[in-house]
N, C-alpha and C positions, 0 to 999 in steps of 0.2 A: 246975239242974244238967244236965238233959238238953239245954237250949239251949246251954250252954257246951261240952258235949261235941260237940254238932253243929258248932259254930263251929270248934272245934279240928280236927275231922276235915276240914272244908272247907278250912281254912287249910293243913293238911298236904297235902291233895290238890292245891291250887293252886300250892304252892311249886315243884314240878318244872316246871310249865308256865311260871311266871314266870322260873325260872332259865334256861329254854330261850331266851327272848328278851332280848336285851341290845343296848346301843349300843356300836359300835366306832368309835374315832377313830384318827387317825394322821397321819403326815407322810411324804411321798415326796420323796426327794432323789436327786441324781446322785452319782457317785463323788467329786465335788469338794465335796460338801456343799451344793450350791445347790438350793433348792426347785424342784421340777418342777411346772409349771402345765399343767393340761389332761390329766393322766394319767387313763385310764379305770379305774375300780374296778368289778369285776363279782362278783356272788355267784351261784354255781351257774350260770354262763353267762348271767346276765341283768344288764344295766347297773344299777348301784346308785348310783354317785357319780362326780364328776370333781373333781380337786384344784383348789383355789382359788389366789389370787395367792401365797400363802405355802406352797403345796404340801400344804395340809391337806385332810382329808376327814372326813366324818361319815356313818355309816350306822346307821340305827335298826332295831329289831326283827330282830336277826340271830340265827340259830340257831347254837349253838356247833359243831354238826356240819358246818356249811357250809364251803365252800372259797372263799377270796378270791383272785381273779385280777386281777393288775395288768399293764396293757399300755400301751405307747406306741411310736409309730413310730420305728424305729431302735434300740430297746432290747430287751433280753432279757425275755421274758414271765416273770412270777413267779406261782406258785400256792402258797398257804399255807393250812393248816387253822386255823380261828379258835380252836377249843378254848375255854379259860376266859379268854382274853385280851380285854381291853377296849381296849387300845392296841396298835396294830401299826404300827410305823415301818419303812419299806422304803427300800433303796438300789438304784437302777436302774443296770444296767451296759449300756453301749453294745454293740450287736451289729453287726459289720460285714457279716455274712451270716447272718441268722437262719434256721436250718434249720426252725424251726417257723413261719416266715412263711407266711401263707396267700396263694396266688395264685389268680386267677380262671381257670377253664378252661371248656370248653363246658358250659353249663347246670349249673354248680356251682363249688365251690372245692376246693382241695387244698393240703396242706402241701408246701412246696418239697421237703422231704426225701423225700416219697413220689412225686414226679413220675417218670414213665417216658418222657415225651416231651420234646421240645425247646421249652421255654417261657422267655421272657425278660421282664423287667419294667423299667419306667422309674420311678425314684423321684420322690417328690413335689417334692423340691428342684429337679430338672431341669425338671419340668413348669412350676413356678412362675417359672422364669427365662426362659421364652419370652416375648419381646416381639414377638408376631406375631399375626395374625388366625387362625393355624392352629397349634394346640398340638401337632400331630404332629411339628413341628420339634424337639421335645424328644428324639426318637429319633436324630437325625442324629449319626453318629460315636459313638454310645453303645451301640447294640444290634447285635451281629454278625449279618450276614445281611440287614440293611436297607440298601437303596440309595435315599436320599432326596435330591432336588435341587430347588432353586428356580431356574427359568430366566427368570423374569420379575419385574421390580421394580414393576409397577403396584400401586396401592393395592388391598389385599384379595386379591392374587393367591395362588393355591394352590401346591401342591408336587406333584411326580411321585414315585412311590414303588413299589418292587418288593421282594418278599421272596424271597431265594434265586433271583434271576435271572429271565429271561424263558422262558416255555414255550409260550405261545399265539401263533399267527400272526395271527389276525383278531380274536379276543376280547381283552378287557382282561386285563392282567397285574397289575392293582391288587389289593391284599389286601382282604378283607372287613372292614369296620369295624362294630363293634357298640357300642351305648351302652346300658348296663344290660340287656344280654342280647338287644337287638333291633337288627336291621340298620338302619344310620343313613345310609348313602350315602357317597360319596367326599369330600364337603365337610364337614369337621369345624368347625362354627361354635359350639363350646362354649368359654366362657372357661376359661382354664387353672386359675383358682382354684376352679372347680366340679368339677374332676377329682380323685378320690381315688386312683385307680390306673390304670395303663396296662399291660396284659399282652399279650405278642405270642406267638401260637402259630405255630410254624414247621414242624413235621413233620406228616406225614399222620396219625399216630396221635393227634395233638392236634386236627387240623382235620377229620378224617373225620366227626365228629359233626355237622358242618354240611353234609355231603353235597355237593350240586351247587354250592355257593358257597365251598368251602374250599380249592380247589386252589392258590390264590395266597397262602395264609396268612391268619391272622385276627388282628385287633387288637381287644382287648376294653377298652372304656373304662367304668370304674365311677365314677359321680358320688358326691359326698359326701352322707352322710345324717346325721341328727341323733344325738346321744348323750345319755343320761340325765345329769342334773346341771345345773350352773349354765349359764344361757343366756349365750352369747358372741356378740359382734358383731365381725366382721372387715372391714377395709378394705384393699384393694390398689389402688394407683394408680401410674401412671408417665407420664412425658413422654419422648418419643423425638424426638431432633433428627436428621433424616435428610438425607443427601446422596448423590449418585451415586457408585458405585464400579464399577470394571471397564468403563469406557466405551471403546468402540472409537474411537480418535482418527482424525479426518480430517486431510488435509494442509491446512496453514494458511499464508496469507500468502506470504512470500518462498519458502518451501519448495514451495508449489504452483506458483509462477512458475518455479522451477528445474526442476520436473518437466516443465513445458511446454517449457522450453528444451531439456532433455535429450531429449525426444521428437522435436523438430525436428532436433536434432543427429544423433540416431540415423538418421533417414530420410536425411539428407544423407550420412552416413558409409556407410550401407548402399548407397546409390546409387553413391558414388564408390569404395568399397572401401578408403578411407583411414580407419583407425581410430585414428590418432594424435591426440594432444591438440591439435595444430595445426588439426585439422578442426573443432574446437568453436568455431564463429564466431557462433552464434546469440545474440542479445541479447533483453532484455525487450521492446524496441520491435518485434522481429520477430514476437512471439507475442501481443502485447496490442494489438490494433487494433479491438476490439469496443466497442460503446456500449450503455449501459442505455437504458431507454425514455425517461428524462428528459434524455438527451444526455450523461450522465456517461461518460467513457471509462474502460475498464479500466486503461489506462496511467496515468491520473491517480490511480486508486485505489492502484496500485503505488507511484507516486512519493510520495504523502502517507501511505502505509501505513494507509489507512482501511479495512482488511479487515473482513469480517463473520465472527464466530464463531457459527455457527448453533446448535451444541450449547449454548453459553452462553446463547443467546437463548431456547431452549425449555426448558432444564432449570432447576430452581430447588431451593433447599433448602426443607425443610418440617418441620413439627412435628406429631407424632401424639400422641394422648392415649388413655388407657385407665383406667377407673374401675370397680371391682368392690366391692360390698358384700354381705355375707352375714350371716344370723342363724341360729345353730345352738343347739339345746338339747333339752330333753325331760325326761320323768319316767320312772318305772319302766314305765309303760304306753305313753306317747306320745312319739315323737321327731320332730323336724322340722329341716329345713334349707331356708332361703329365701334366694334371691340375686337381685341385679339387677346388670347391667353396661351400660356405655356405652363403645364404642370409636369413635374418630374417627381413621381412618388416612389421612393425607395423602400423596399420591404426589409424584413429582418433576417433574410438570408442572402448571401451573395448570389447575384443573378436573378433576384426577384425584383422586377422594376416595371413601373407603369408610366408611360409617357402619353400625355394628351395635349393636342394642339387644336385650338378652336378659333374660328372667326365668325363674326356675326355682323349683319348690317340691317337695321330697321329704318325704313324711309317712308314718310308720309307727305303727300303733296295735295294741296287743295287747288284744283283747277279753277273753280269759280264757286259761287254760293251754292250751286246745286251738286257739284261733283267733287269727290275726293278719292284719290287713289293711293296705293301704298304697296310695299313689299317687305317681307322679312326673309332674309337669306342667312343660313348658317351652314358651316362646314366643320366637321369634327374628324380628326385623325387620331387613332389610338394604336399604340404599339406596346404590347404587354408581354414581357418575358416572364414565364412562370417556372417555379420550382416544383418538383415532384411533391404532390400533397402527402404522400406516404412517408416522406423523409422524417418529419417531426415525430410521428408515431413510432417509427422504427428506432429513432434515437432514444425514445423513452423506454423501450423494451430492452435496450442493449445493456449488458453488464458493464459496470465501471472497473471491474477487476481484470483489466486487459490493457493493451496498448493500441492506439489507433494506427500507428505505423510500425512496421517491422524494423529490425536492426539495420537493414539495407536501405531504409528510407522509403520503401514502397508502402502503399496503403495495405493495411491488414484487412483483406477482403472478408474473412470470416473470423471476426475478433472474439466471438463468444465460444469458448471451448466446450461449454456444456450444451450448446444448441447451435450447431453450425448452419442451421437454416436461416439464421439472422445474419444478413449481409451488412457491411458497414455503410452507414448513410453517407460517408464521404465518397463512395464509389460513383455518385452522380456528378462529381466535380470534373473539371478539365474537359468539358464538352461531352461527357458521356450521356448526359440527359439535357436535351434542348427542346423547349416548347415555347412557341411564340404565337400569339393571337393578334392579328393585325386587322383593324377595322377602319373603314372610311364611311362617312355618312354625310349626305347632303339633304338638308331639310329646308325647303323653301316654299313660300306662299306669296301670292299676289292677290290684291283685292281692289274692288271698286265700290264706292258708296254713292248712293243717289239720295238727295234730300230735296224733293220737289216742293214740299210745303212744310210748315212748322209742325214738329212733332213726329213726322214720318221719316223713316230711314230704311232704305233697301241696300243690302250688302251682299255681294257675291265674291266668294273667295275660292281660289284653287290652290291646292297644296300638293307638292311632290315630295315624297320621302323615299330616298334610295339608300340602301344600306348594303355595303359589300364587306365580307369578312373572310379571312383565311386562318385556319387553325392547323398549325404544323407541329408534329411531334417526332422527335428522334431519340430512340433509346438504344444506346450502344450495347453490344453483347457483354460488355464489362460493367454495365450500369447496375445499380442495386436491383432493379426490378427484373432484369433478364439473366443475371449471373447464376442464380440458383434455379432457374426454370429451364428455358430452352437453350440458353447461352447463344442466342443468335440476335443480330441487330434487328430492330423493329422500326419501321418508318410509316407514318401516316400523314396525309395531307387532305384536308377537307375545306371546301369553299362554299359560300352561299351568297346569293344575290337576292335581296328582297326589295321590291318596289311597291309603293302604295300611292294611289291617286285618290285625293279627296276633293270633292266639289261641294261647297256649302252655299246655300242661298237663304237669307233670312230677311224678313220684313218686320220692322218694329213701328208701332204707332202709339204715341203718348198724347193724351189730352186731358183736360180738366173741365168739368161742368159745374157751374155755380160756385166755383172756388172751393168746393168740399169733396167733389166726386172725382177722384183721380183714377184714370184707366191706363193700362198698358197691355197691348196685344202683340203677341209674337207668333209668326208663322214661319216655318222653315222646311227646307228640303235638303237632303244630303245623300250623295252617292259616293261609295267607296269601292275601289277595286284593289285587291292585293294579289301580287304574283311573287312566288318564292321558288327559286331554283337552287338545288343543292347537288353537290357531287363530292365524292370522296374516293380515295384509293389508299389501301394499307396492305401491309404484309411484311414478311421477314426478308432480311437482306444478307443472310449468311454471317460468317464471322469475319467481318471487315470493318475497319474504322472509316466512317464518312463524316468526320468532324466538320469539314468545310462546307460540303454540299448539304449535309444533314437532311432535313425533310424536303428541301427544294428539289432535289433530283430523285424523283420517284422511279426512274428507270433502273435504279439499283435494286428494287424489290424483285425478288426471285419468284414469289408465288402471290401475285396481287389479288386482292379482293376489292372490286369496284362497285360503287352504288351511285345512283342518281335519282333525283325526284323533281317533279314539277307540280306545283300546287297553285291553283288560281281560284279566287272566290270573289263574289260581288255582294254588296249590300246596298239596298235603297231604303231611305228613311224619310218619313214625314212627321213633323212635330208642331205642336202649338202650345201656347201658354197665355193665360189671362191673369192679370193682377188688378185688383180693385182695392182702393183705400177710401174710406169715408172719413173726412175731416182729420186725417192722420191718427184716427183712433181705432177704427175697425179695418182689419186687413184680411184680404182673401186672395187665394191663388189656386188655380187649377191648371193642370197640364196633361198632355197625352202625347205619346210617341208610338208610331207604327214602324216596325223594322221588318223588312223582307230580305231573306238571305238565300243565296244559291246553294249553301251547304246542306239545306234541308230538302226533304222529298216533297213532291207535289201534295198540296193539301195541308202542309204544315210549315210553309215557308214564312208566314207572317205571324208576328207577335205584337201585342198591344199592351202599353204600359201607362196607365193613368196615375194621377196623384191629385190630392186635395189638401189644402192647409189653410189655417186661419190664425189670426193674432189679434189681441186686444191690448192696446196701450192704455192701461188703467190710469197711468200718471197724467194723461191728457183730459181726463174726465173733469167736469165742473165740480163734482163733489170732492175732488182731490186738490182743489185750488189752494187750500191752506197748507199743503205740503210742498208747494213750489220752492220754498226757501231752502229745503234740504233734499227733496226727492227729484232727481233728474229724469229718471226713466224707470218705469215698471211695466213690463209686458209679459203676458202669458200667450203661449202659442201651442197649437196642436197640428199634427199632420198625419196623413196616411198616404202610402204610395206603393206602387208595384214596379219593380225593376228586375233586370235579368242578368244572367251570366252566360256570355257567349263562349262556352267551353267546347263547342262542337267544331272539329276541324273539317276541312273539305274531305268528302268521300267517306266519312265515318258512318253514313247511313247505308253504305254498301258492304257486301261480304268481302272478306279478305282471305288471302292465302299466304303461306309462308314456306320457306325452304325447309325441308326435313333435316338436312345437315348443312353445315357451312360449305360454300362453294358447290353446292349441289343444285342441279337443275330440277330435281324432283320436288314437287310442291304438295302441300297438304292444306286442307281447310283450316282456317284459324278463327276468324270472328264472323258471327252470323249477321246477316243484313237486318236492318231495322228501319223501315221507312216511316215509322211513327215517331221517330226521335224529335224532340223539341227542346227549347232552351230551359235551363233552370230558372226558376222565378222566386223572388223574395218579396213578400209583403211586409211592410214595416209601419209601425205605429209609434209616434213620438209625441211626448208632452214636454214643453220647455218653459222656463222662466228666466227672463233677463232683467237686471236691475242695476241702477247706479245711484249713489247719493253723494251729497256734499261736494257738488261740483266735480263729480267723477273721481273724488279722492278714494272712494270705496265702491267697488263694482263686482259683478259676478253673474254667473248663469248656472242653471241646473237643467239637466235633461234626463228623462226616463224613456226608455225605448223597449219595444218588443218586436221580434222578427219571426217570420215563419217562411221557411224555404222549402219548396216542393218541386216535384219533377226532377229530383236530383239524378245526376248522371252517375252510373256505376255499372261495372261489368258483372252480369249475372251468369250463372251456369246455363249453358244451352240445354234444351230438352234432350233426354237420353236417346231419343229416336233420331236426333240430328247428328250429322257428321262434324258439326262445329263444336268447339270447346267452350266458347263464351259468346255473349251478346251484350253490346252496349245498350242500356235502356234507361228510361226515366223511372226510377224505382223507389225512391225514398223521400223522407222529410226530416228536416231539422228545425229547431227553434232556438231562440235566444232572447235574453233580456238583460238589462243593465241600467245603471245610471251614472251620470258624469257630472262633476262639479268643477267649476272654474271660478277662482277668486282673485281679485287684485286690489291693491291699496297703495296709496302714497301717504304713509304715516307722517312724514316730515317733508316740508317744502318751504324754503326761504331763499333769499337772494344768493347765498353761497352753497347751500346744501340741499340735497334731495335724496330721499330714500324711497325706492320702488320695491314692491314685493308682490309676487304672484304665486299661486298654487293651483294645482290641478289634481283631480282624483278620478279614476276610472274603476268601476266595479262591474264585471260582466260574467255571464254564464251562458253556455250553449249546450244543447243536448241533441242526440240522435232520437228522433221520434218513430221512425219507421224505416225498415229495410225491405228488400224484395221478397216476394213469394213466401211470406210468413217467417222468413229467417230472422233470428233475433241478434245474431252477431257474426262478424267476420274477424278472424284472428290471422295476423301475418307476422313473420319474423319472430314468432314465439312470444312477443311481448307488445305488439301494437294491435289495437282492437277498435272496431266499430261495433258498438253494442247499443241496442235500444234502451233508452233511459239513462245513458252515460254521456259524458262530454264528447264532442265531435273529435277532439284531438286528445287521445288517451293512450296510456300504457296498460298492460294487463299481465300481471304476474303475481307471485306469492308475496307475503309480507314476512320479513325476517326481523326477529327481535333478538339482537345480540347473538352470541354463540353459546353452545352448551358448556356449562362448567363441569368440573370433576364431580361425578356422582349425581349431577342434577337431573339427568334424563330419567333415571330409575325412580327418583322421588316424584318427578312430574307425572309419570305414568301411573304411579300408585295413587297419588292424590286426585287425579282428574279422570281416571278411567277404571283401574282395577277396583278401587274402593266403591265404585258405583256399578260394579258388575259389567263393565265395558272392557273392550280390548283395544290395544293400539297396534297398528300394523306399520312397521318401518317401511318407508318408501325405498330405502337402500340399506344394505347391510351395515354400513358405517354410520348411518344416521343415529344421532344421539351421542356419538363419541365426543369427548371433550374437545373443544376448539372447532367444532363443525357448526354450520348455521342452524339456528333455532327457528323453524318455520311455524307460523301461527296456524293452528287448526281452526279455521274460521267457524265451521259448523259443529265442532266438537264431536265428530263421528269416529275419531280414532284412525282416520285415513287421510294422508296428505295426497290430494289429487287436484284435478282442475277445478273442483268445486270450492277449493280454498283460495283460488286466485281472486284478486280484487282489482278494481279499476283505479288508476292513478291519473288525475287530471293534469295534463301538460300545460294548460293555460293558467296564468296567474289569476288569483281572486281579486287582486287590486294592483293598480299601477299608480304611483304617486309621484308628483313632481313639485319641487319648491325652488323658486328662483328669486334672487334678490339683487338689487343694483344700488350702489351707494355712489353718489356724485358730489364731489366737493370742488367747487370752482371748475378747473379744467381736468381734474382727475376723476376717474371712474373705476370702481371695483365691482365686478359682477360675478356671481357664484350661481352655478346651476347644479341641482342635485336631483336624484331620482331614486325610487325604490320599487321593487317588484316583490309582492307578498303572495304566498300561496302558489300552488302548482309544483309539479315535479319535473325533474330532468333525469335522463339516463346518463349517469356519471361514469363514463367509460373507464376512467382510472381505477374505479373500484372493482373492475373485472380483471385487473392485472395482478392476480395473486396466486395463480396456479404454479406449483413448484415444478416447472419444466426446464429449469436452467436459465430462463430469461430473467431479466431484471424486473423489479416491481416498481409500481408507483411508491412514493414515500408514504406507506399506509400504516395505520395503527392496528396491527394484527393481534390476534389472541395469543396469549401465553398464560401459564398457570398463575402468573402474578398480574396479568392485565386482562381482565375478563369482560370489561364494559366496552365491547366493540362488536360490530357486525362482520368484521373481516376475519375469516378463518385463519387458523394456524398455517404457516407456510409448509408445514409437514403434513397437513391434512389433505392429501392428494386424491382421496377417494371420490366416489360419485356424488356424495352429498355436497362437497365443496364446489364441484363444477356444475351440478344441475341447477343450483339456485343462484348462479351468478347474476342473472337479470334482476332478481329480487334485491340482491345486495346493492346493485347499481341504482336503484330507485331512491333518489334523494330530493328532499325539499330544496327548491331553487330560490329561496328568499335571499335578497341582497339589497344593500343600500350603497349608492355610489355618488361621489362628487364628480360629476361629469366634466365640469369646466370651471376654472378660476381665471379670470382675465382682469388685468390691471392695465388701464390705458390713460394716455395723456394727450389732450388737444393742445397743440402748439399755440402760443398767444398770437392774437391778430397783428400786433405791430411787427412781429418777426415775419409773419406770413406775407405782409405787404411788401417787404423788402425783396422777397423772391417771387412776387406776383402770384402767390397762392391764395386761394380763398379759404381753404381749411386743410389741416393735416393732423393725423392721429398716429401715434406710435403705441404699440401694445405688446404685452407679453402674456402668454396663456399657459396654464397647466391643464392638459386634457387627459382624462381617464387615469388620473394618478392614484385615486383613493377609492378602494372597494372594500366593503365590510360584509363578510358572509361567514358561514360555518366551515368553509373550505380553505381557510387560510389564504395562501397566495393565489389560488385558482379563481378566475373571474367567471361567475355563473352566466354572464351574458353570452358566453360561448355555447351555452346550451348543453354542457356535459361532454362535448366532443373533445377528443385528443387530437387536435389539429393545430395549424399555425396559431400561435398566441396573438392576442390583441396587442395593439401598440399604445403605449403612453407617450405623450408628446409634450415637448417644451417648444412653444411657438413664439417667434418674435416677428412682428410685422409692421408695415407702414401703409397707411391710406392717405393719399394726398390728391387734392383737386386744384387745378390751375384755371 
């Protein structure tokens, strides 16, 4: 009896404990009743399960008092209390602009609704649609404030990018790029499928936490990590069929012959003064009397039309490939994500190829409730074969009235009989030009997190970034670049080893008082050491072919020039941030960072960078209660902050000397020491408005900002009494302002169809406010300028209004000067001749000189983006467009008009019958036509472009189940196919340069997850 009573008591005691633990199952579907695969289920903030192919999940040993959190990208998060239920089915609703979405900020994360700074994000869909070696292109035309351009179409080429304009004169204006919280450098060589999120910090309140490196904005890349639940395998692959777009055309065939005829007619008419049609007596026989090296006459080429299209000979279509595989999964304690990728990017010339192989492993493990550890390891190998960048420009200057090969089949080395200095661009083939850049990079970090009590987290992370590169160049004595110069083989081999160590320690503490006072405190410490070693050897190697050993065997160099360097720098940083929110209505943030650097002299090693910001969520006020049915969010915010630009390299505070002559041991003073050097600093003020209505069916944001950058770094002339030529100093100031608009809408949404549309607009201006020692302007290259009161990035030259017509100059002088008692002085004897440039006399003083030069702003006045997405059942059509308005470019093709026997661009030049043009007559070869080339090249760079058109199809679920796949998507894209500008075929995104053309791509791809 006693034993039975004891058993009964034990049973009754255990029953509550057994009742506390149960199994919970359920199904997660979308609003259309379709099962959702890969939805994350969390219990009390910890991963517990991921839904399977049918949207089902199972969780064991669940406490009824626990809360179940269900989340999926692009859908509203749901939190439910489990209670006595054992089956919990959920329906997920899409969220166009999730206010609870977490964005990454400096050394932490924050809900979007609580942000007080200007932060933008790029969604995963846009990142995955990038068919490029650089995933940063996902931001183009989608993030206001970002100006991103690709000016070169070579394989593996990068992009140029600024955030909120230019502010520095000598230092870089590129934003800081971080990967998983650590500085990564300007070259983003991470596969798009490895990226979980891309967040852009634009105002100083957001970037000041990065101190000396935050002035140009910050881009934070977060890579994918594992999740608890079923292990999944993903494959992403595409083929890209590439061809040239935006090619600057050269004159070809009969058109080029006519240009030569017009040039001779012009000279005859100018000499005789008879500009009538009857004076045009020149024929092809009069201008085509030259012979090629094999005796072929240019006249015979004209007669049988056997012209040479040089661009067609050097350009080719190509196919690029990209394959990415990742494995993701985990348990309650350990999560992992492992990926491999292989990219083969073929350029538009034979021998132009970029290969990239990457591997990444992200692992997180929770040892117990208090301690969590993890590591992120990545390896990148890049092998880049490059073509001579001058080949394309050389091909455009080459005459088409020639043959590329001589009658014996050999390359015609000097195919231009009028200008033998032009060597054939084909001479770099067959190994005559070899350049290879090989890079290996290991980027790894390990961390430990300690959570001793609720709300507190301490994290310590150590990162090693090691980058090895080798750049080898072999130019045979028969290559294009050496044939007409020294006619000797040239070899160079340069290598560099860069190692960076970063140790970060951060402590975060979150707590709430009385349910309305939310606090977050961050304290941090960071130590960085960078060591870079470089060495190079170069020189001539006689008249020998070394095709096999090329640049690898430097012993072939007969007169070597060797250099080496060793640079080491250290930085120590302390930072802190406080966030406070009252009742989710009133938001405040303050931060400060102190950076100490070894590159600065004593007394100037430390810099301090504070920030303050505040926000008011008006939509949460009681007096807005009646708007709850349609107003989701209305927030105003303001911020101020100070950030820096770490543009000072090691030893730049010291005096430098330089060799007087190459290979000489004699040295001369070069740069004067300056121990007062300090960092550039940018103070930024930002006002913003965020809003969304109708269940986030319509949403947007607005920002207005002002920046002031001072202590600008620039070389100033050393005092006359000094033996030095220049001194690096903090000498100037710039300022900028602008506003940004972002809009989004879902005009139509039902069971089978959805239409999304988004738009962005950026309007910005920047100016030089002050230069050194009372100097008001610096001019370089005859047309680049830094001038007080003018844009930071600007050209400086004359303004050309068409060309002078027959008799027009005399009439102009009479009406504007002689009749007013003034005189006009010709800048050159041939100025005013018909068919020569008409330069605007800006101050009407009768003299064309530097006083008549004007400033041309290189930066656009507006950058616009419009993106739309149409989804019908499993089909999706997305279109991305952009426009750049205002701003000028130096269009190099407009300088190819001098009649020196070289070919021209396909230009609309002046003739007596064609006077509405700025391009002079091909026969006008005097000083006027050459002196004003730069002015003629100044062209407005407006353009509109359809960047991307993608049609995709999600394979049906029944089919996927048969192959055990959870989702699969096939797609086809047209990228960079349609550009509209005043330049016809030329693509202004190239910035006016006559270099490798951009690529247009037809991309077919597959994304599948098992």
